[in-house]
C-alpha positions as CSV (number, residue, x, y, z in Angstrom):
1,M,18.3,4.2,18.7
2,D,17.1,4.0,15.1
3,P,17.0,7.2,13.2
4,C,14.0,9.5,13.5
5,R,13.0,10.8,10.3
6,L,10.8,13.8,9.0
7,Y,7.5,13.1,7.6
8,L,5.8,15.9,5.9
9,V,2.3,16.5,5.7
10,T,1.1,18.9,3.0
11,P,-1.1,22.3,4.0
12,P,-4.6,21.5,4.0
13,R,-5.2,23.9,0.9
14,L,-2.7,24.5,-1.8
15,D,-2.4,25.3,-5.6
16,P,-0.6,22.1,-7.0
17,T,1.3,24.3,-9.7
18,V,2.6,26.7,-7.2
19,F,3.1,24.0,-4.4
20,R,5.1,21.9,-6.6
21,D,8.3,24.0,-6.4
22,Q,8.0,24.5,-2.5
23,L,7.8,20.8,-2.3
24,A,10.9,20.2,-4.5
25,A,12.7,22.9,-2.2
26,A,11.7,21.1,0.8
27,L,12.6,17.7,-0.3
28,D,16.1,18.7,-1.6
29,A,16.9,20.4,1.7
30,G,17.5,17.2,3.6
31,D,16.3,13.9,4.7
32,V,12.8,13.4,4.5
33,G,10.9,9.8,4.8
34,A,7.5,10.4,3.5
35,V,4.9,13.1,2.1
36,Q,1.2,12.8,2.9
37,L,-1.1,14.7,0.6
38,R,-3.8,15.8,3.0
39,L,-6.5,17.7,1.3
40,K,-9.5,17.3,3.5
41,D,-12.0,19.7,1.6
42,A,-10.9,19.1,-1.8
43,D,-13.1,17.2,-4.3
44,E,-12.0,14.3,-6.5
45,D,-10.9,16.0,-9.4
46,A,-8.9,18.5,-7.5
47,L,-7.3,15.3,-5.5
48,R,-6.6,13.6,-8.7
49,R,-4.8,16.8,-10.2
50,A,-2.7,17.2,-6.9
51,I,-1.7,13.8,-7.1
52,E,-0.6,14.0,-10.6
53,V,1.3,17.1,-10.2
54,L,2.8,16.4,-6.7
55,R,3.6,12.5,-6.6
56,P,6.4,12.6,-9.3
57,V,8.1,15.4,-7.0
58,A,8.4,13.0,-4.1
59,Q,8.8,9.8,-6.1
60,S,11.5,10.9,-8.1
61,R,13.5,11.8,-5.1
62,D,12.9,8.4,-3.6
63,V,10.4,9.9,-0.8
64,A,7.2,7.9,-0.3
65,F,4.0,9.7,-1.4
66,L,1.0,8.8,0.6
67,L,-2.6,10.0,0.5
68,N,-4.9,10.9,3.5
69,D,-8.3,9.1,3.4
70,R,-8.6,7.5,0.0
71,P,-6.7,4.0,-0.4
72,D,-8.7,3.7,-3.6
73,L,-7.3,6.8,-5.3
74,A,-3.8,6.0,-3.9
75,R,-3.8,2.7,-5.5
76,A,-5.1,3.7,-8.7
77,L,-3.0,6.8,-9.3
78,G,0.5,5.3,-8.5
79,C,0.9,6.6,-4.9
80,D,3.1,4.6,-2.5
81,G,0.2,4.1,0.0
82,A,-2.4,5.8,2.1
83,H,-3.0,7.0,5.8
84,V,-6.6,6.7,7.2
85,G,-7.9,8.1,10.4
86,Q,-10.5,6.4,13.1
87,E,-13.4,8.1,11.5
88,D,-12.3,7.7,7.7
89,M,-12.3,3.8,7.2
90,P,-11.3,0.8,9.1
91,A,-7.9,-0.3,8.8
92,R,-8.7,-3.7,7.7
93,E,-10.9,-2.4,4.7
94,A,-8.0,0.0,3.8
95,R,-5.5,-2.9,3.4
96,R,-7.9,-4.9,1.5
97,I,-8.1,-1.9,-0.9
98,L,-4.5,-1.1,-0.9
99,G,-3.3,-4.8,-1.5
100,P,-0.3,-6.3,0.3
101,D,2.5,-4.2,-1.1
102,L,1.3,-0.5,-0.6
103,T,2.1,1.5,2.8
104,L,-0.9,1.8,5.4
105,G,-0.8,4.3,8.1
106,V,-3.4,4.6,10.8
107,S,-4.1,7.5,13.2
108,C,-4.4,6.2,16.9
109,H,-4.5,9.4,18.9
110,G,-3.1,8.6,22.3
111,S,-4.7,5.2,22.5
112,R,-2.6,1.9,23.0
113,E,-5.6,-0.3,22.0
114,L,-6.4,1.6,18.9
115,A,-2.5,1.0,18.0
116,M,-2.5,-2.6,18.9
117,N,-5.7,-3.0,16.8
118,A,-4.4,-1.2,13.7
119,G,-1.3,-3.5,13.7
120,E,-3.6,-6.4,13.8
121,D,-5.5,-5.1,10.9
122,G,-2.4,-4.6,8.7
123,A,-0.9,-1.1,9.4
124,D,2.5,-0.5,8.3
125,Y,2.9,2.4,10.8
126,V,0.9,4.0,13.7
127,A,0.5,7.7,14.1
128,F,0.4,8.9,17.7
129,G,-1.0,12.5,18.6
130,A,-1.6,15.1,19.0
131,F,1.7,15.9,21.3
132,F,1.1,19.8,21.4
133,P,-1.7,22.0,20.4
134,T,-1.8,22.5,16.7
135,G,-3.0,25.1,14.4
136,T,-3.5,22.7,11.6
137,K,-6.5,21.0,13.5
138,A,-7.9,23.9,15.7
139,D,-10.3,21.6,17.4
140,A,-7.7,18.8,18.0
141,P,-7.1,18.0,21.8
142,V,-3.6,17.2,23.1
143,E,-4.1,13.4,23.4
144,A,-0.6,11.8,23.8
145,E,2.7,12.0,25.9
146,P,6.1,11.0,25.0
147,E,6.0,8.2,27.4
148,L,3.6,6.5,24.9
149,L,6.2,6.6,22.1
150,G,8.5,4.8,24.7
151,W,6.1,2.2,25.4
152,W,5.5,1.3,21.7
153,S,9.1,1.2,20.7
154,E,9.8,-1.2,23.5
155,I,7.2,-3.9,22.7
156,M,6.6,-3.4,18.9
157,E,8.6,-3.4,15.8
158,L,6.0,-1.2,13.9
159,P,7.3,2.4,13.2
160,A,5.3,5.0,15.1
161,V,4.6,8.5,13.9
162,A,4.3,11.4,16.1
163,I,2.2,14.3,15.0
164,G,0.6,17.3,16.4
165,G,2.2,20.8,16.9
166,I,5.7,19.5,16.4
167,T,8.4,22.2,16.1
168,A,12.1,22.1,15.9
169,M,11.9,23.9,19.6
170,N,9.5,21.1,21.2
171,C,10.7,17.8,19.2
172,A,13.3,16.8,21.3
173,P,11.3,14.5,24.1
174,L,9.6,12.8,21.1
175,V,12.9,11.8,19.3
176,Q,14.3,10.8,22.6
177,A,11.3,8.7,23.5
178,G,11.7,6.6,20.3
179,A,9.5,8.3,17.5
180,D,10.4,6.7,14.2
181,F,9.1,9.7,12.3
182,L,8.0,13.2,13.1
183,A,5.0,14.5,11.0
184,V,5.0,18.2,10.6
185,V,2.9,20.9,8.6
186,S,3.5,24.4,10.0
187,A,7.2,23.9,11.1
188,V,7.9,23.4,7.4
189,W,5.5,25.2,5.4
190,N,5.0,28.2,7.5
191,H,8.7,28.8,8.2
192,P,9.7,32.3,8.3
193,Q,12.7,31.6,5.7
194,G,10.8,29.1,3.6
195,P,10.2,25.4,3.5
196,A,13.6,24.4,2.6
197,E,15.0,25.9,5.9
198,G,12.2,24.6,7.8
199,V,13.4,20.9,6.5
200,R,17.0,22.0,7.7
201,A,15.9,23.4,11.1
202,M,13.6,20.1,11.9
203,N,16.5,17.5,10.8
204,A,19.0,19.7,12.9
205,A,16.7,19.6,15.8
206,I,16.3,15.7,15.3
207,A,20.0,15.2,15.3
208,A,20.7,17.2,18.2
209,A,18.1,15.5,20.3
210,R,19.5,12.0,19.4
211,Q,23.1,13.5,20.7
212,T,21.8,14.3,24.1
């Protein structure tokens, strides 16, 4: 089984100058494969400022810095790639904007068909979920089961990210099913002992799941 890694999604609202230190502490606490900046309600100036402040924190630690929704800004401002949802932009168009070298991730909910299409359209990874109820997207239904990850990992080499309500307490079935990354928000940023402890707890849970 290949290692499963942590994928951090930022809180939906943040002050970049304050969050910068929280992000640094989280990334210094253990293995993280990627950070996605996801600020759905921010205007373009706020997005640009957040990228300017936060991108170097991730990239200086060899952690990929991805931007939600905006492949154009991702390419223009030096991000490592972008993540698009089914309602944001067709994956094929996002790939055209990003060019061949930057990372493209695509949300596929619980759909095998959407995931296969994303792969054909140039995605570098697909994201399945939500696997559990989530407070980050209050209206997001539980759309995926761990078996979907197992099916995908058996037939495809494209990495799969699991997302949606994932915590250190419930992540084991996803790791064991074959998830390549676990995308988390609250499990790290809302951890009672702080983001660094949240990263440590998630990585310890991933390691424990791989041993069982």
